[in-house]
N, C-alpha and C positions, 0 to 999 in steps of 0.2 A: 473667820473660819467657823466659829460656832454658829453664826447666823446662817451660813451656807448649809451646815448640817441640819439645823432646825428647819430651814426652808425645804430641804430635800425630804426630811421626814414628813413635813406637812403635805408636800406634793404627793408622796407615796400613800399617805393616809387618805387624801382626797381622791386619788385614783382608785384605791381599794374600795372606798365608800361608793364611788360612782359605779364601779364594776358590780358590786354586790347589792347595792341599795337602790339603784336607778334602773328603769327599764322603759322601753318605748313600745307604743302600740300604733300600728298604722291603720288606715281606713279599711283594709281588706281582711281584718282579723279581730277575733275576740282574745282577750287576755284573762286567763283563769288564775287567780292568786290563791295559793295553798299555804296554809300555816300548819306545820308539823303533819302534813298529809291530809289535812282537812280543808275542803274548799271554803274559803272565807269571802271571796269577792270576785266579781266578774266586771271587767273593764272593757267597754266597747267604744270609748271616746279616744280618737287618735291623739298622740302627744307623748310627753315625757312624764313618767309617774315614779313614785317612791314606794319602796317596800323595805321590810326588814331584811337584813343580810341572810343568806343561806347559812345553815339549813333551816333557820326559823321560818323563812318564807321563800317559796320559789314560784315561778310563773310558767304556765303551759299555754300555748297559742292554738286557737282553732280558726279554721278558714271561715270567713264571713261571706264569701262570694257564692254565686249560684254554681252548683256542681252538676255533673252529668253522669248518669249511669247508662251506658250503651252496651246492651247485652251482646256478646260476641256470637252467641248461638241462638238461632230462632227457636221459639217455644212451639211445641206441638199442641194445638188446641182443637177441640171438637165443637162443631156447630150444632144447632138444634136439629139439623137434617142428618146428623151422624156422619158428617164429612170432616175429615182432618185438614186443618190448615196450619201452615208454617208462618208464624207471626213474629216479625222482628220489630222491637220497640225500644224506646229510650225514655228516661225520666230526667227531668230537670228539678233539682231540689237544693235546699240550703238549710243551715242550722237556724232554727227560730228560737230555741231555748237552750243556751249552752249548758245550763245546770243539768237539765234532764238528759240532754245528749251525752254529757260526761258520765252520768250515772248509768245510762243504758249501754254505752259502748266504750267507756274509758278513753274517749277521744280518738278511737280507731276509726278512720274513714273507711277502711276495708271492711271492718265488721258491720258498719252501717250500710254499706252498699250490698253486702251479702244478705242482710236482713231485709232490705227493701226489695231486692230482686226476688226473694222468696215470697214476700207479700204481693208483689206485682204479678207473679205467676198465678197466685190464687185469685185475685180480683179479675185478672184477665180471663181466666177460665170461666168465672161466673158470668162475666159480661158477654162473652162469645157464645157460651152454651145456650143462652136465651135467644140468639139471633141466627138468621140464615146466612148463607154465603153472600147473597146479594146485599143483605143489610150491612154486614161487616166490611164489605169491600167498597160499597158506594153509598147506598141510600141512607144508612144509619151510622156511618162511620164516625162523623163528628160527635154525635150524641154518645156513641160508645166510648170514645176517648174521654169525653167529659165525665161520663159515669165512672170509668176506671180511675180517673184522677181523683174524683170525689171519694170513692171507696178507699183508695190508697191513703188519702189524707186522713181519713177517720182512724186508720190503723196505725199511723205513725205520729199522730199528735202527741201521744204520751211519751214518745221517744225524743221529743224536742226537735222534730223535723217538719219543715214546710214543703209540700209538693207544689212546685211552680207550674209544671206542665208534664203531660204524658202524651206521647205521640206513637202511632203505629207507622213505622217506616215502610214496611213491606208486608204484604199479605199474599201468600202463594199457596197453591195446592201442594200436597205431597206428590212425589214423582209418579206414583201409580195413578192417582186421581188426575194429575195433569195430563198424563198420556190419554186417558179416556176422554177428558174434556177436549183435548186437541183433536182426537179422532171424531168426536161429535161435531166440533166446529168445522172440521174438514168435510164431513159428510153434508153438513148444512150448506157450506159454500159450494160444494159440488152440485147440490140440489138447485140452489139459486142459479148457478152457472148453466145447468142443463135447462132450467126454465127459461132463462134469457136466450139461450141458443134456439130453443123451440119457438119462442116469440120472433126471433130474428129470421128463422127459416120460414115461418108462416108469412111474415111481412115480405120476405124476398119472393116467395111464391106469388103473393098478391101483386107485387110490383111487376114480376115477370109476366103474369097473366094480363095485366093491364097493358104492358108494353107489346105483348103479342097481339092483343086486340087492336091497339092503335096501329101496329104494323099492318095487320090485315085490312083495316079500314083505309089506311094510306095507299096500300098496294091496289086495293079495289078501285079507289077513286082515281089513282094514276092510270090503271088499265082502262077504266071507263073513258078518261080524258084522251088517252092514247088512241083508243078505238074511234072516238069521235073525230080526232084529228086525222087518223088514217082513213076513215070513211069520207071525210071532207076532201082529203087528198086524192083518194081513188075517184071520187065523183068529179073532181076537177080534171084529173088525168083522163078519165073517160070522155069528158066533155071536149078536151083538147084533141083526143084520138078521133072522136066522132067528127069534129070539124075538119081535121086533116084527111081522114079516110074518106070523108064525103067528097072532097075535092078530087081524089084520085083513088077509085075503088081497086084498081089493079095493084097499086102500091100497098094498099091495105091487105090485100090477099097475100102479096109477097112477104110483107112484114110478119103476118101471122104464121106463114109457113116457116120463116126463119126462127120464130119463137118456138114452134113445134119441134123443129130440128134441134134447137138448143136444149129443150126439155127432154127430148128422147135420147140424145147422145151426150148426156151431161158427164158421164163417167166412162173411163176406158173400158170397163168391164160390161157396160150396157150392151144388150143384144136385142134386136128387133127383127122379128120374122114376119115379113109382108111380101106381097108380090111386087117385084121391082118395076113392073109396068103400071103400078097404081098411080093415082094422081098425087099421092103423098110425096113422090120423088120427082115430080115434074120439074121443079126448080133446080134439083141436084143434077138431073140428066142433061138439062138444057137451060142455061141461064136465060136464053131468049124465048123460052116457051111462053112465058107470060106475055111477051110483046107480040108473038105470032097469033095468039088466041084473040 
């Protein structure tokens, strides 16, 4: 029984010792060991470590990982052209010196972020104030981010912080400037569109004029060919008429009279005022007149 009681007491004391004198550190954090409120040691190696029981010694943990400050509201910054830009940025940072970091912020990550955000606005203004809109949006953007990162690092080194990266996520004009820019862009696009339409209209007129010229040439050539064919046909017809009429002159006279009648009385409303006894009507009055003559 006594052995059991002794064993129980030993287990209790071992558990108490383990609870108050042992602590663990993982690879994602620093362990700051304080003795009676004074920082005595910084442990960054992961594993199981020993300390004096509280309240003689206690441990505070700090994050060793890369942290991010992502500003929820864009900063209003003015360029060298006196134009206002809305710049949305973020900072990647980590604790490089836990002792200085603790002295500066007492381990408060929120206090560190507020201080860095304030410093970031300052260096951001300095970098953008020396540049134009075109520089900060495209041509010199990478150099500006590198400059901002370097300037921010100089200001936070004494705070135990390392700036890993600074990025400009979004660079926009303020609403009033955006409206004027959009109007200018719209006017420019309309000018280009009008110029293209003018070029198209000129090209269309050129094509139309060329088509009309070709049409005139084609019609002229077709009319010439038709007249040649018609002339050849008329000559052939006259040759045939001459051969036929030469064989029978009276038939030729009769045929020409019929043609004259057809041309004279082509329409119901046609009227011809002549002497009925004239030779013009000799074949109408007597179909045998030609034979008697």
